[in-house]
C-alpha positions in Angstrom: 0.2 0.1 -0.1 2.8 2.3 0.7 4.6 1.6 -2.4 1.4 2.2 -4.3 1.0 5.6 -2.5 4.6 6.6 -3.5 4.1 5.8 -7.1 0.7 7.5 -7.0 2.6 10.8 -5.5 5.6 10.3 -8.3 3.0 10.2 -10.9 1.2 13.6 -9.8 4.3 15.8 -9.5 5.6 14.2 -12.8 2.3 15.6 -14.4 2.4 18.8 -12.4 5.7 19.4 -13.5 5.1 18.0 -17.2 1.9 20.3 -17.9 2.3 23.4 -15.8 3.0 26.3 -17.9 5.9 27.6 -16.4 6.5 29.8 -19.6 3.8 32.1 -18.9 4.7 35.5 -17.2 2.0 35.5 -14.5 2.8 31.9 -13.2 6.7 32.8 -12.9 5.6 35.8 -10.7 3.3 33.7 -8.6 6.2 31.3 -7.9 8.6 34.2 -7.2 6.2 35.9 -5.0 5.7 32.6 -3.0 9.6 32.5 -2.5 9.5 36.2 -1.5 7.0 35.5 1.2 8.7 32.6 2.3 12.0 34.7 2.9 10.1 37.2 4.6 8.7 34.7 6.9 11.8 32.9 7.7 13.4 36.5 8.2 10.8 37.9 10.5 8.4 35.5 11.8 10.7 32.5 12.3 13.5 34.2 14.0 11.8 36.7 16.2 8.7 34.7 16.9 8.9 31.0 16.6 12.3 30.8 17.9 11.6 32.8 21.2 8.6 30.3 21.6 10.7 27.3 21.3 13.0 28.7 24.0 9.8 29.6 26.2 8.6 26.0 25.7 11.8 24.6 26.6 11.9 26.9 29.6 8.7 25.6 30.6 10.3 22.0 30.4 13.2 22.9 32.4 12.4 25.4 34.9 9.0 24.9 36.0 8.4 21.7 38.1 5.9 19.1 37.1 4.5 19.3 40.5 3.6 22.9 40.0 2.0 22.4 36.6 0.0 19.3 37.9 -1.0 21.5 40.9 -2.5 24.0 38.9 -3.3 22.6 35.5 -3.3 18.9 36.3 -6.7 16.6 36.0 -7.4 16.7 39.8 -6.5 20.6 40.0 -9.5 23.2 40.8 -11.3 23.5 37.5 -12.4 27.1 38.0 -8.8 28.1 38.8 -7.1 25.9 36.2 -9.3 27.1 33.4 -9.3 30.7 34.7 -5.5 30.8 34.6 -5.2 29.0 31.4 -7.6 31.2 29.4 -6.0 34.6 30.3 -2.3 33.5 30.6 -1.6 34.2 27.0 -2.5 37.9 27.4 1.1 38.6 28.2 2.4 37.0 25.3 2.4 38.1 21.8 2.3 35.0 20.0 0.2 33.6 17.0 -1.5 30.4 16.0 1.7 28.9 15.3 3.9 30.3 17.9 1.6 29.2 20.7 2.0 25.3 19.7 5.3 24.9 21.3 4.1 26.6 24.6 1.1 24.2 24.5 3.4 21.4 24.2 5.8 22.3 27.1 2.6 22.9 29.3 0.9 19.7 28.4 4.1 17.6 28.5 4.9 18.7 32.0 1.6 17.6 33.1 -1.3 19.6 32.3 -4.7 18.3 31.6 -5.9 18.4 27.8 -8.5 20.6 28.9 -6.8 23.7 30.5 -3.6 23.0 28.1 -6.3 23.5 25.1 -8.0 26.5 26.8 -4.5 28.1 26.7 -3.9 26.9 23.1 -7.3 28.4 22.0 -7.1 31.8 23.8 -3.5 32.6 23.7 -3.2 33.8 20.1 -6.5 35.8 20.3 -5.8 37.8 23.6 -2.4 38.7 23.7 -2.1 42.7 24.4 -1.1 43.6 21.0 -3.9 41.8 19.1 -6.3 43.3 21.3 -4.9 46.9 20.9 -4.6 46.2 17.1 -8.1 45.3 16.8 -9.5 48.0 18.9 -7.5 50.7 16.9 -8.6 49.3 13.5 -12.1 48.0 14.0 -13.2 49.9 17.2 -13.3 49.6 21.0 -16.2 47.3 20.8 -14.6 44.9 18.6 -11.6 44.9 20.8 -13.6 44.0 24.1 -15.8 41.3 22.1 -12.6 39.5 21.0 -11.1 39.3 24.3 -14.5 38.2 26.1 -15.2 35.9 23.1 -11.8 34.3 23.1 -11.6 33.7 27.0 -15.3 32.4 26.8 -14.8 30.0 24.2 -11.8 28.7 25.6 -13.5 27.9 28.8 -16.1 26.2 26.8 -13.7 24.3 24.4 -11.3 23.1 27.4 -13.9 21.1 29.4 -15.2 19.8 26.0 -11.6 18.5 25.1 -11.4 17.0 28.6 -14.6 15.1 28.3 -13.8 13.7 24.8 -10.5 13.1 25.5 -11.0 11.8 29.3 -8.3 14.6 30.3 -5.6 12.2 29.4 -2.3 13.8 30.3 1.1 14.3 28.7 2.7 12.4 31.5 1.5 10.2 34.5 1.0 12.1 37.6 2.1 9.7 39.8 5.5 9.5 37.8 5.6 13.1 37.6 5.3 13.8 41.2 8.1 11.2 42.0 10.5 12.8 40.1 12.7 15.6 41.4 12.5 19.0 40.0 15.0 20.2 37.8 14.8 24.1 38.5 15.7 23.8 42.1 19.2 24.9 41.7 18.1 28.2 39.8 16.7 31.4 42.1 13.1 32.6 41.1 14.6 35.8 40.2 16.7 34.2 37.5 13.9 32.0 36.0 11.7 35.3 36.0 14.6 37.1 34.1 14.8 34.6 31.7 11.1 34.3 31.1 11.0 38.1 31.0 13.7 38.5 28.2 12.0 36.0 26.0 8.7 37.7 26.3 9.9 41.1 25.5 11.4 39.6 22.4 7.9 38.4 21.3 6.1 41.6 22.3 8.7 43.6 20.5 8.9 41.4 17.5 5.4 41.2 17.2 5.3 45.0 17.6 7.4 45.5 14.5 5.7 42.8 12.4 2.3 44.3 13.0 3.6 47.7 12.3 1.5 48.7 15.2 3.9 52.0 15.9 1.7 53.3 12.8 -1.4 52.4 14.5 -0.7 53.5 18.1 -0.6 57.5 18.9 3.1 58.9 19.5 4.2 58.9 22.9 
């Protein structure tokens, strides 16, 4: 079956390359513009957004103990507290729908339930401060408030649904997680906080540049 699939893909690629009208100017421009967009994405979004997001996800895995994650986001945690924190914690992060994925993976693998982790995944890109300000400036104050309230509300709805459908399975076993020693005990709270602060500031200022929000906000 796999060999047939590979053969089919080879045939499709061959036919596309054989019959594609590469000599036409509009197709050449389209291909060139696609590479320009890819280059811009690599220069700006990957460098200033995705890479800091991966570092933050790594910091979550290294600096934050599994016990702390399970206490606030685990399957047995207080539901109101877990979903409340998860639904608004993305407000300080300037993340997009793809940048939030490494952070979601970092929280989930540390022991967070699928419900609170999904609530963070859903609301994070929608309620960061820069996105709310941009929406309010472009579409009006009411739309900015509606975006924030809607994102938080829907994340609180979607999180429990994911927990119900997937029985709140976690990325790690709670018993094993609690028995393991924490890896961040040798670092002070100030060191951990400084590390996270630097990465968050990179995300915020990079997103400010990418969104050209300096042209939308009034001068200081």
